[in-house]
Phi, psi and omega in degrees: 000154181290141176271104186295335180289336180250026181302125183260343181271101175272323182239115179250134176238146183222131167266109188271080188259144171116005182298315182292321179292328176294319177296317179297321179300328182257010179061041179254166170291151189305318186288345174295327176294324177292325175301314181293322178297323178295325177294325177294323176298319177305313180292321183302322180302315178297316182299317182296320178295319179295324186268000174079019176287135187264336182215138183226123178246123185242127177278093188268324182201117181269165176297329178291323178302327182291350180263004178290180177310133186304321181298317180291319179299317179299320179292321177299314181293324177296316177297318181297317178298316181295317183293315182287331175296319177292318183296328179300329180261003184289123182298334182299329181301323180272321180295318181271355182055059183268124176262126184247135173230149177248121186251119179148186180266087186293347176296342178280354185255159177300151184299323183292325177289321176302320182296318178296318178302313181299320180295316181296316179298317181294317182294331186253006190301328185271356185278157188212013182275300175237130178254125178246125176253109175271113180273104187230135189053044186249142171213134184298318179293321177298318179298315179296320179297317178299317181296314182293320177295324178295316179296319179296316182297322183266006177056045178257136181303143179277093176237164180301317181295317182291324176298315180302316180293331184275350180290160174296326179232118184264340182282157186244127179294142171284319186224136174242129175251142171228122175272174171099006176059039177232132181251085173199162187262343170053042171065030183258113176045054185298324180286316187286335185260016183308319181244018176286155169273142181241141172227128179252129184247147178287328184300145172282155187305315180296345180269353185292134184238170175297325178297323176297317179298313180297320178300318179294320178294322176296318179297319179302319182297336181275349183273151175254120181270127183255344181050041176081359183278000000 
């Protein structure tokens, strides 16, 4: 079992892949898989608080996802609105002192979802126990382009440090998990994960359990991080 006192994963990032395949596996409509995936996120928040993880970055909706079939995108956005509306009233945000940020180009999203995002960020701004970054309407190349354009616009030198500061998310994950039995990074935090450890799991996201999380944290503890040296 993992030794929580020596927990090395402060920042965990997850590509939550496999919701549609989970629905297909059960002969459901695609968005039913997204419903099940959202329930796994609910559980994950509790697990992270129990395990002492300080920051969690979740790839919830990519810019590429927004190019899917309109009916599915509309259902995804409807689910997102419903889930975040519930989360806004979730007592855990205050009990666990969860600080929430939304990472991505929110201008690509409907105004009502943007309003809920703004409210959640404002309500949780002073909290500092667990930080959750929901990457929504997010693409790594888009983020880098925004950062470089910002530096150019403000006449700031293009240095590694300045690029990092100009990104939507400046912190770097210790560990990245991807469910869904796919080995690729899919434009997720390319700058921030340069020296992150990666684990790819066969399980689809709705099948992910606390035992899977603990197993991944245990594997991370056995690895030696070289940071390119």
